N, C-alpha and C positions, 0 to 999 in steps of 0.2 A: 648271488645269482638271480638276476631278474629274468623271469620267463615272460614271454609275450602271452597275453590272454588268447585263448583259442578263438579263431575266427568263425563266425557263423556263416556257413555256405549260402544261406538264404539272403544274407546281407550284401553279397557280391552283386555288382551290376550284371544284368543278363547280357549274354553275348549272342548276337544274332548268328544263326547257322549260316554256313557259306551257301551262296546261291549257285545252283547248278546252271551251267551254260545252256542256252536254248539251242535248238536244232539250227536255227538261222545263224547264230554265232559260230557254231561248230563248222557249218558249211563254208561260211566266209573265211574262217581261220584256215581250213584245209586248202582253200583256193589261193590264199595269199601267203602262206607260210613258206619259208625257205628251207631247202634241203641241204643237210650237211654234206651229203655225198656229192651233190652238184658243186657246192662251194669248194670242196676238196679237189675235185676234178679240175675245176677252173684254176685253182691255185697251182696245181701240178702242170697243167698244159699252157696256161697263159699267165702265170704268176708274175713274170717280169713286167708285164703290161698292167698288172693290177686288176685283172678280170674278176677275180674273186672278191675284191674290195668293192668294185662297182656292183656286183650281184648282191652283196650284203649291205650296201649303202654305207660302207665304212668311210671315215675321213681319210684324206691323203691318197685316194686312189689316183687322182689326176697327177699328184706329185710323183708317184711311182712311174706312171706312164710317161711323164715328161722327162724324167731322168733317163729312162730306157731309150726313148726316141732321140734324145740328144746324144747319148753315149754310143749308139750303134754307128752313126756316121763317123764319130770321132775315133772309132776303133781303127780306121784306116790310117790314122796318124799316130796310133799307139797310145793315145791318152784316154780313150773311151772305156778301156777295160776296167778302170777304177770305178766308174759309174755302174757298169754291168755287174761287177763284183758286189757293189753295195746293194743293188737290187736283188741279186741272188741270195745274199745273206738275209735281206728283208723278207724275201719270199719263203725261205726256210723257217724263219721265226713265225711267219704267218701260217705256215702249214701246221704248226703246233697249236695255233689259236683258233683255227677255223671252226672247230666244233663248238667251242665256248661262245664265239661270236654268233653262230647260228642259234644257239639256245637263247642268248640274250635278245636277239632280234625277234624270235618267235614268242618269247615271254612278253616283250613290249607290245608286239602286235596283238596278242590275245588280250592284254590289259586294255589296249586302245579300243578293240572291238567290243569288249564287254562294257566299257564305260560309255561308248556311243549308243549301243543298243540296249544296255541294261538299265 
């Protein structure tokens, strides 16, 4: 049974304490952060058009909008319902992910602000 020799705590490299954000960083973050409530409301009210995706800067927002805009007139010839069904399913899945996307956006925003001003 080989036991590792005890480590000397003084030999470990020093770890810098985390730097607290400045007031300027916090104000800028509060002004630019996205709200999960607004994103959820946009998804609920105009989810078929991808409003929540535009708000959060998510990819494929224009794709969702394009599918919806093409499908609405095609409903008059009964083939557009498939596209609308696809966007409704897409919207429902997005409803389950809006909070996570908002947290990701706000975390990336804070890191960006802290790197620029810090």
